[in-house]
Backbone as JSON Lines, residues from 0, in Angstrom:
{"i":0,"aa":"M","n":[104.27,151.12,120.63],"ca":[102.95,151.54,120.19],"c":[102.79,151.32,118.69]}
{"i":1,"aa":"K","n":[103.84,151.68,117.93],"ca":[103.79,151.52,116.49],"c":[103.68,150.04,116.12]}
{"i":2,"aa":"T","n":[104.36,149.16,116.85],"ca":[104.32,147.72,116.6],"c":[102.91,147.19,116.86]}
{"i":3,"aa":"K","n":[102.28,147.66,117.93],"ca":[100.91,147.21,118.24],"c":[99.94,147.65,117.15]}
{"i":4,"aa":"L","n":[100.1,148.86,116.66],"ca":[99.22,149.36,115.6],"c":[99.4,148.54,114.32]}
{"i":5,"aa":"I","n":[100.64,148.25,113.96],"ca":[100.91,147.45,112.77],"c":[100.34,146.05,112.94]}
{"i":6,"aa":"T","n":[100.5,145.45,114.12],"ca":[99.95,144.12,114.41],"c":[98.43,144.13,114.3]}
{"i":7,"aa":"L","n":[97.79,145.17,114.83],"ca":[96.33,145.28,114.78],"c":[95.86,145.39,113.33]}
{"i":8,"aa":"V","n":[96.5,146.23,112.55],"ca":[96.11,146.4,111.15],"c":[96.29,145.09,110.39]}
{"i":9,"aa":"F","n":[97.4,144.41,110.62],"ca":[97.66,143.12,109.98],"c":[96.6,142.1,110.37]}
{"i":10,"aa":"A","n":[96.26,142.05,111.66],"ca":[95.25,141.09,112.14],"c":[93.9,141.36,111.51]}
{"i":11,"aa":"L","n":[93.51,142.63,111.41],"ca":[92.23,142.97,110.79],"c":[92.23,142.6,109.31]}
{"i":12,"aa":"F","n":[93.35,142.85,108.63],"ca":[93.46,142.48,107.23],"c":[93.36,140.97,107.05]}
{"i":13,"aa":"L","n":[94.07,140.23,107.9],"ca":[94.07,138.77,107.82],"c":[92.68,138.23,108.09]}
{"i":14,"aa":"F","n":[92.0,138.74,109.12],"ca":[90.65,138.29,109.44],"c":[89.7,138.6,108.29]}
{"i":15,"aa":"G","n":[89.81,139.79,107.74],"ca":[88.96,140.16,106.61],"c":[89.2,139.28,105.4]}
{"i":16,"aa":"S","n":[90.45,138.93,105.14],"ca":[90.77,138.06,104.01],"c":[90.21,136.67,104.22]}
{"i":17,"aa":"C","n":[90.35,136.12,105.42],"ca":[89.82,134.78,105.71],"c":[88.31,134.77,105.63]}
{"i":18,"aa":"A","n":[87.67,135.8,106.16],"ca":[86.21,135.86,106.15],"c":[85.7,135.9,104.72]}
{"i":19,"aa":"S","n":[86.44,136.55,103.82],"ca":[85.97,136.62,102.44],"c":[86.08,135.28,101.73]}
{"i":20,"aa":"L","n":[86.89,134.36,102.24],"ca":[86.99,133.03,101.64],"c":[85.75,132.2,101.92]}
{"i":21,"aa":"W","n":[85.08,132.48,103.03],"ca":[83.86,131.76,103.39],"c":[82.67,132.48,102.81]}
{"i":22,"aa":"N","n":[81.69,131.72,102.38],"ca":[80.46,132.3,101.88],"c":[79.57,132.57,103.09]}
{"i":23,"aa":"M","n":[79.67,133.78,103.65],"ca":[78.95,134.1,104.88],"c":[77.55,134.63,104.61]}
{"i":24,"aa":"E","n":[77.2,134.84,103.37],"ca":[75.83,135.19,103.02],"c":[75.52,134.59,101.66]}
{"i":25,"aa":"S","n":[74.27,134.45,101.41],"ca":[73.83,133.86,100.16],"c":[74.3,134.71,98.98]}
{"i":26,"aa":"N","n":[74.66,134.06,97.88],"ca":[75.01,134.8,96.66],"c":[73.85,135.68,96.2]}
{"i":27,"aa":"F","n":[72.64,135.27,96.52],"ca":[71.47,136.01,96.07],"c":[71.13,137.17,97.0]}
{"i":28,"aa":"T","n":[71.75,137.2,98.18],"ca":[71.64,138.34,99.07],"c":[72.74,139.33,98.72]}
{"i":29,"aa":"A","n":[73.94,138.8,98.47],"ca":[75.09,139.65,98.18],"c":[74.94,140.33,96.83]}
{"i":30,"aa":"N","n":[74.4,139.64,95.84],"ca":[74.19,140.21,94.51],"c":[72.8,140.81,94.43]}
{"i":31,"aa":"K","n":[72.67,141.76,93.59],"ca":[71.37,142.44,93.47],"c":[70.39,141.57,92.69]}
{"i":32,"aa":"V","n":[69.34,141.15,93.36],"ca":[68.22,140.45,92.74],"c":[67.03,141.38,92.88]}
{"i":33,"aa":"K","n":[66.4,141.7,91.77],"ca":[65.29,142.64,91.8],"c":[64.05,142.01,91.19]}
{"i":34,"aa":"L","n":[62.94,142.19,91.85],"ca":[61.67,141.71,91.29],"c":[61.45,142.41,89.95]}
{"i":35,"aa":"G","n":[60.92,141.65,89.01],"ca":[60.65,142.18,87.68],"c":[61.79,141.98,86.69]}
{"i":36,"aa":"M","n":[62.96,141.53,87.19],"ca":[64.08,141.34,86.25],"c":[63.76,140.19,85.3]}
{"i":37,"aa":"P","n":[64.18,140.3,84.04],"ca":[63.91,139.25,83.06],"c":[64.66,137.96,83.39]}
{"i":38,"aa":"K","n":[64.04,136.84,83.1],"ca":[64.65,135.54,83.35],"c":[65.96,135.39,82.56]}
{"i":39,"aa":"T","n":[66.01,135.88,81.35],"ca":[67.23,135.75,80.54],"c":[68.4,136.46,81.21]}
{"i":40,"aa":"Y","n":[68.18,137.65,81.75],"ca":[69.25,138.39,82.44],"c":[69.63,137.65,83.73]}
{"i":41,"aa":"F","n":[68.63,137.15,84.44],"ca":[68.86,136.41,85.69],"c":[69.76,135.2,85.43]}
{"i":42,"aa":"L","n":[69.44,134.42,84.4],"ca":[70.23,133.23,84.07],"c":[71.64,133.59,83.65]}
{"i":43,"aa":"T","n":[71.81,134.7,82.96],"ca":[73.14,135.16,82.58],"c":[73.96,135.49,83.82]}
{"i":44,"aa":"K","n":[73.32,136.08,84.8],"ca":[74.0,136.52,86.02],"c":[74.3,135.36,86.98]}
{"i":45,"aa":"F","n":[73.35,134.4,87.12],"ca":[73.48,133.36,88.14],"c":[73.66,131.95,87.6]}
{"i":46,"aa":"G","n":[73.52,131.75,86.31],"ca":[73.68,130.42,85.75],"c":[72.41,129.58,85.86]}
{"i":47,"aa":"N","n":[72.53,128.34,85.44],"ca":[71.38,127.44,85.43],"c":[71.09,126.89,86.83]}
{"i":48,"aa":"P","n":[69.82,126.66,87.14],"ca":[69.45,126.1,88.44],"c":[69.75,124.6,88.49]}
{"i":49,"aa":"Y","n":[69.7,124.04,89.71],"ca":[69.88,122.58,89.83],"c":[68.56,121.86,89.62]}
{"i":50,"aa":"K","n":[67.45,122.62,89.71],"ca":[66.12,122.02,89.57],"c":[65.18,123.1,89.03]}
{"i":51,"aa":"Q","n":[64.17,122.66,88.26],"ca":[63.25,123.62,87.67],"c":[61.87,123.0,87.55]}
{"i":52,"aa":"N","n":[60.83,123.76,87.9],"ca":[59.44,123.36,87.7],"c":[58.77,124.4,86.83]}
{"i":53,"aa":"F","n":[57.73,124.01,86.12],"ca":[56.98,124.98,85.32],"c":[55.53,124.55,85.24]}
{"i":54,"aa":"F","n":[54.65,125.54,85.07],"ca":[53.21,125.29,85.05],"c":[52.49,126.55,84.58]}
{"i":55,"aa":"Y","n":[51.19,126.45,84.33],"ca":[50.35,127.6,84.05],"c":[49.51,127.87,85.29]}
{"i":56,"aa":"N","n":[49.44,129.13,85.72],"ca":[48.63,129.47,86.89],"c":[47.17,129.65,86.49]}
{"i":57,"aa":"E","n":[46.35,130.05,87.46],"ca":[44.91,130.21,87.23],"c":[44.61,131.25,86.16]}
{"i":58,"aa":"A","n":[45.47,132.25,86.01],"ca":[45.28,133.31,85.01],"c":[45.88,132.9,83.66]}
{"i":59,"aa":"N","n":[46.25,131.62,83.53],"ca":[46.84,131.07,82.31],"c":[48.17,131.75,81.96]}
{"i":60,"aa":"E","n":[48.93,132.15,82.98],"ca":[50.26,132.73,82.79],"c":[51.3,131.63,82.97]}
{"i":61,"aa":"Y","n":[52.33,131.66,82.14],"ca":[53.39,130.66,82.22],"c":[54.29,130.96,83.41]}
{"i":62,"aa":"C","n":[54.45,129.99,84.3],"ca":[55.23,130.16,85.53],"c":[56.39,129.16,85.54]}
{"i":63,"aa":"E","n":[57.54,129.64,85.97],"ca":[58.72,128.79,86.12],"c":[59.28,129.01,87.52]}
{"i":64,"aa":"V","n":[59.66,127.91,88.17],"ca":[60.25,127.97,89.5],"c":[61.66,127.4,89.39]}
{"i":65,"aa":"L","n":[62.67,128.22,89.71],"ca":[64.07,127.82,89.62],"c":[64.64,127.64,91.02]}
{"i":66,"aa":"F","n":[65.37,126.55,91.23],"ca":[65.94,126.21,92.53],"c":[67.47,126.27,92.46]}
{"i":67,"aa":"Y","n":[68.06,127.01,93.36],"ca":[69.53,127.12,93.47],"c":[69.93,126.69,94.88]}
{"i":68,"aa":"R","n":[70.92,125.83,94.99],"ca":[71.4,125.35,96.29],"c":[72.82,125.86,96.51]}
{"i":69,"aa":"E","n":[73.09,126.29,97.73],"ca":[74.43,126.76,98.08],"c":[74.7,126.49,99.55]}
{"i":70,"aa":"Q","n":[75.98,126.47,99.9],"ca":[76.39,126.32,101.29],"c":[76.77,127.69,101.81]}
{"i":71,"aa":"V","n":[76.28,128.0,103.01],"ca":[76.54,129.3,103.62],"c":[77.1,129.07,105.01]}
{"i":72,"aa":"F","n":[78.15,129.79,105.37],"ca":[78.74,129.71,106.7],"c":[78.02,130.72,107.59]}
{"i":73,"aa":"T","n":[77.43,130.24,108.68],"ca":[76.61,131.11,109.54],"c":[77.39,131.69,110.71]}
{"i":74,"aa":"G","n":[78.68,131.5,110.76],"ca":[79.48,132.01,111.86],"c":[80.0,130.9,112.74]}
{"i":75,"aa":"N","n":[79.21,129.82,112.89],"ca":[79.68,128.69,113.68],"c":[79.46,127.35,112.98]}
{"i":76,"aa":"S","n":[78.75,127.35,111.86],"ca":[78.54,126.1,111.13],"c":[78.13,126.41,109.69]}
{"i":77,"aa":"W","n":[78.21,125.38,108.87],"ca":[77.77,125.48,107.48],"c":[76.35,124.97,107.38]}
{"i":78,"aa":"I","n":[75.55,125.64,106.58],"ca":[74.2,125.15,106.28],"c":[74.04,125.11,104.77]}
{"i":79,"aa":"E","n":[73.16,124.24,104.31],"ca":[72.78,124.23,102.91],"c":[71.48,125.0,102.79]}
{"i":80,"aa":"M","n":[71.4,125.84,101.78],"ca":[70.23,126.67,101.61],"c":[69.76,126.6,100.17]}
{"i":81,"aa":"D","n":[68.45,126.47,99.99],"ca":[67.84,126.58,98.67],"c":[67.26,127.98,98.54]}
{"i":82,"aa":"T","n":[67.54,128.61,97.42],"ca":[66.89,129.87,97.09],"c":[66.01,129.57,95.89]}
{"i":83,"aa":"I","n":[64.72,129.9,96.03],"ca":[63.71,129.52,95.06],"c":[63.16,130.79,94.41]}
{"i":84,"aa":"F","n":[63.23,130.82,93.09],"ca":[62.77,131.99,92.34],"c":[61.59,131.6,91.47]}
{"i":85,"aa":"T","n":[60.55,132.42,91.5],"ca":[59.38,132.19,90.67],"c":[59.3,133.28,89.61]}
{"i":86,"aa":"F","n":[59.24,132.85,88.36],"ca":[59.1,133.77,87.22],"c":[57.72,133.57,86.62]}
{"i":87,"aa":"V","n":[57.04,134.67,86.32],"ca":[55.75,134.63,85.64],"c":[55.91,135.37,84.32]}
{"i":88,"aa":"N","n":[55.63,134.65,83.24],"ca":[55.82,135.2,81.89],"c":[57.21,135.81,81.72]}
{"i":89,"aa":"G","n":[58.23,135.13,82.25],"ca":[59.61,135.55,82.04],"c":[60.11,136.66,82.94]}
{"i":90,"aa":"K","n":[59.32,137.09,83.92],"ca":[59.74,138.16,84.85],"c":[59.74,137.61,86.28]}
{"i":91,"aa":"L","n":[60.76,137.99,87.06],"ca":[60.88,137.51,88.43],"c":[59.76,138.09,89.29]}
{"i":92,"aa":"E","n":[58.99,137.18,89.92],"ca":[57.86,137.57,90.77],"c":[58.13,137.38,92.25]}
{"i":93,"aa":"S","n":[58.95,136.37,92.6],"ca":[59.21,136.13,94.03],"c":[60.52,135.39,94.24]}
{"i":94,"aa":"Q","n":[61.05,135.56,95.45],"ca":[62.27,134.88,95.89],"c":[62.01,134.38,97.3]}
{"i":95,"aa":"Q","n":[62.43,133.15,97.56],"ca":[62.26,132.55,98.89],"c":[63.52,131.76,99.22]}
{"i":96,"aa":"Q","n":[63.99,131.86,100.47],"ca":[65.15,131.08,100.9],"c":[64.72,130.12,102.0]}
{"i":97,"aa":"V","n":[65.17,128.87,101.85],"ca":[64.79,127.82,102.78],"c":[66.04,127.01,103.13]}
{"i":98,"aa":"E","n":[66.25,126.78,104.42],"ca":[67.36,125.93,104.84],"c":[67.04,124.49,104.49]}
{"i":99,"aa":"V","n":[68.0,123.78,103.92],"ca":[67.82,122.38,103.55],"c":[67.99,121.55,104.82]}
{"i":100,"aa":"P","n":[66.98,120.75,105.18],"ca":[67.1,119.95,106.41],"c":[68.2,118.91,106.31]}
{"i":101,"aa":"K","n":[68.83,118.64,107.43],"ca":[69.87,117.61,107.5],"c":[69.21,116.31,107.91]}
{"i":102,"aa":"Y","n":[69.3,115.31,107.05],"ca":[68.7,114.02,107.34],"c":[69.75,113.08,107.9]}
{"i":103,"aa":"R","n":[69.34,112.3,108.86],"ca":[70.24,111.3,109.43],"c":[69.89,109.95,108.84]}
{"i":104,"aa":"H","n":[70.87,109.1,108.76],"ca":[70.66,107.77,108.21],"c":[69.94,106.94,109.27]}
{"i":105,"aa":"L","n":[68.69,106.57,109.0],"ca":[67.86,105.89,110.0],"c":[68.39,104.51,110.36]}
{"i":106,"aa":"E","n":[68.94,103.79,109.39],"ca":[69.45,102.45,109.69],"c":[70.6,102.53,110.69]}
{"i":107,"aa":"K","n":[71.5,103.48,110.52],"ca":[72.6,103.64,111.47],"c":[72.07,103.99,112.85]}
{"i":108,"aa":"E","n":[71.08,104.91,112.89],"ca":[70.5,105.31,114.17],"c":[69.88,104.1,114.86]}
{"i":109,"aa":"H","n":[69.13,103.33,114.09],"ca":[68.47,102.15,114.66],"c":[69.51,101.16,115.17]}
{"i":110,"aa":"H","n":[70.54,100.93,114.38],"ca":[71.59,100.0,114.77],"c":[72.29,100.51,116.03]}
{"i":111,"aa":"H","n":[72.58,101.81,116.08],"ca":[73.27,102.39,117.23],"c":[72.42,102.26,118.5]}
{"i":112,"aa":"S","n":[71.12,102.59,118.42],"ca":[70.26,102.5,119.6],"c":[70.07,101.04,120.01]}
{"i":113,"aa":"H","n":[69.99,100.13,119.03],"ca":[69.86,98.72,119.33],"c":[71.1,98.22,120.07]}
{"i":114,"aa":"Y","n":[72.27,98.67,119.63],"ca":[73.52,98.29,120.26],"c":[73.57,98.78,121.7]}
{"i":115,"aa":"Q","n":[73.13,100.02,121.93],"ca":[73.18,100.58,123.28],"c":[72.25,99.83,124.22]}
{"i":116,"aa":"K","n":[71.11,99.41,123.73],"ca":[70.14,98.7,124.58],"c":[70.69,97.36,125.03]}
{"i":117,"aa":"H","n":[71.47,96.72,124.18],"ca":[71.93,95.38,124.49],"c":[73.39,95.3,124.92]}
{"i":118,"aa":"S","n":[74.05,96.45,125.03],"ca":[75.46,96.39,125.41],"c":[75.57,96.27,126.93]}
{"i":119,"aa":"T","n":[76.65,95.68,127.36],"ca":[76.9,95.56,128.8],"c":[78.13,96.39,129.14]}
{"i":120,"aa":"H","n":[78.02,97.16,130.2],"ca":[79.15,98.0,130.62],"c":[79.63,97.6,131.98]}
């Protein structure tokens, strides 16, 4: 009985350690992101984005949109996810997460389907 208990505890520890190696949730879900936080603090906490847009809205407020990309393990596969943050006058106004679509190489697909149509079995 004692051996089974030790084995169970070890297995749970091992599983927990392995699971922590995988990014099973977005960094922006795991870390506290709060609306209204200053952009300077946000950048200190999360670093620079991979892409950035900026513009003035209808109310003539300065808007910046920061894009962060990360890979997240969903339990059975990896997905790429963009988390998009909108700052208005230096304060966080919104956060949106979007899965990055997986594109297939069309030339390969075309070549593969062409091959299948003309192959003899």
